C-alpha positions in Angstrom: -30.2 -27.8 28.2 -27.6 -27.0 30.8 -27.8 -23.8 32.9 -25.7 -22.2 35.6 -27.3 -24.3 38.4 -26.2 -27.5 36.5 -22.7 -26.2 36.1 -22.4 -25.3 39.8 -23.8 -28.7 40.8 -21.2 -30.5 38.6 -18.3 -28.3 39.9 -19.3 -28.9 43.5 -20.7 -32.4 43.6 -18.9 -34.2 40.7 -19.1 -34.4 37.0 -20.9 -36.8 34.6 -19.0 -39.9 33.5 -17.3 -39.4 30.2 -18.0 -41.9 27.3 -14.3 -42.9 27.5 -11.0 -41.8 29.2 -7.7 -41.2 27.5 -4.6 -40.8 29.7 -1.1 -40.2 28.4 2.2 -39.3 30.1 3.4 -35.7 30.0 6.1 -36.8 27.6 3.5 -38.3 25.2 1.4 -35.1 25.4 4.6 -33.0 24.7 5.3 -35.1 21.6 1.8 -34.8 20.3 1.1 -31.1 20.9 2.7 -27.9 19.8 4.4 -26.0 22.7 1.5 -23.5 22.8 -1.1 -26.3 22.8 0.8 -28.0 25.6 1.1 -24.9 27.7 -2.6 -24.2 27.4 -4.2 -27.6 27.6 -1.8 -29.4 29.9 -0.5 -26.5 32.1 -3.8 -24.5 32.3 -2.5 -21.6 30.3 -4.4 -19.1 28.3 -3.9 -17.2 25.0 -4.1 -13.4 24.8 -7.6 -12.1 24.0 -8.4 -11.7 20.3 -5.3 -13.7 19.3 -6.7 -17.1 18.7 -7.3 -18.3 15.1 -10.8 -19.6 15.9 -12.0 -16.5 17.6 -13.6 -15.1 14.5 -14.2 -18.3 12.7 -17.9 -19.0 12.0 -17.7 -21.9 9.6 -20.1 -24.8 10.0 -18.6 -27.7 11.8 -17.8 -29.5 15.0 -15.2 -28.3 17.5 -13.1 -31.1 19.1 -10.5 -31.3 21.7 -7.0 -30.8 20.2 -5.6 -33.5 22.5 -8.0 -36.4 22.1 -10.5 -35.5 19.3 -13.5 -35.7 21.6 -16.4 -33.7 20.1 -17.0 -30.7 22.4 -19.1 -28.0 20.7 -21.2 -27.5 17.5 -20.7 -24.4 15.4 -24.5 -23.7 15.6 -24.1 -22.6 19.3 -20.9 -20.5 18.8 -21.5 -16.8 19.1 -19.5 -13.5 19.2 -19.2 -12.6 22.9 -16.7 -9.9 22.3 -14.6 -11.5 25.1 -11.6 -12.2 22.8 -12.0 -16.0 22.9 -14.3 -18.4 21.0 -17.6 -18.6 22.9 -20.3 -21.2 23.0 -23.6 -21.6 24.8 -23.7 -25.4 25.3 -21.4 -28.4 24.9 -22.3 -30.9 22.3 -23.2 -33.5 25.0 -23.7 -33.0 28.7 -20.8 -35.3 29.6 -18.3 -33.8 27.1 -17.1 -31.2 29.6 -15.7 -31.5 33.1 -16.3 -28.6 35.5 -13.9 -27.6 38.3 -14.1 -24.7 40.8 -11.2 -22.4 40.1 -10.1 -19.9 42.8 -6.9 -18.7 41.1 -6.3 -15.0 40.4 -8.3 -14.0 43.5 -11.7 -14.8 42.1 -14.1 -17.8 41.9 -14.6 -19.1 38.4 -15.5 -22.5 36.9 -12.8 -24.1 34.8 -13.8 -26.3 31.9 -11.8 -29.3 30.8 -12.3 -32.0 28.2 -14.0 -34.8 30.2 -12.1 -37.4 28.2 -8.5 -36.3 28.7 -8.6 -33.5 31.2 -7.3 -30.9 28.7 -7.8 -27.4 30.0 -10.2 -25.6 27.6 -11.0 -22.3 29.4 -13.8 -21.2 31.7 -17.6 -21.0 31.7 -19.5 -17.9 32.9 -23.2 -17.2 33.7 -23.3 -14.1 31.4 -24.2 -15.7 28.0 -27.2 -15.3 25.9 -30.6 -16.9 26.5 -31.9 -19.5 26.8 -29.0 -21.1 28.7 -27.4 -17.9 29.9 -24.0 -19.7 29.6 -20.7 -18.5 28.0 -18.2 -21.2 27.4 -15.0 -19.2 26.9 -12.5 -21.5 25.1 -8.9 -21.1 24.1 -8.5 -21.5 20.3 -5.3 -23.6 20.9 -7.4 -26.1 22.9 -9.8 -26.9 20.1 -9.9 -27.6 16.4 -12.8 -27.5 13.9 -13.9 -30.2 11.5 -15.7 -28.1 8.9 -18.8 -29.4 7.2 -20.4 -28.2 4.0 -23.9 -27.0 4.3 
């Protein structure tokens, strides 16, 4: 299980290798994505808090990158953080997420990206529930859910 020490180590010393890499031109991304998905995933934007369609969704399923379909999070580790964005405690696999130190907006944060295609997903914080203590704060426009029947 990942914890904040692991996240900081990745952000400072390098990330785990992804299972595969997908690279496209900006034109190809623009053709594939909606304008809002492009703004968030390719230009490191964010959506207004409590505005994302997946913020209050708690259906069983797997959350994948909207750009490349890489599986990122399982619904079993999604929780209501009251932050205004979908929140998770762990990625589905250690190498699914890339971590980058982010010093924009006058603060130090850790940006999370899809490790396969470098799509901006959001940020991770050390204020989540136990046992990991992590809160992966993700833009709804950056992910999609493949629902499963239970």
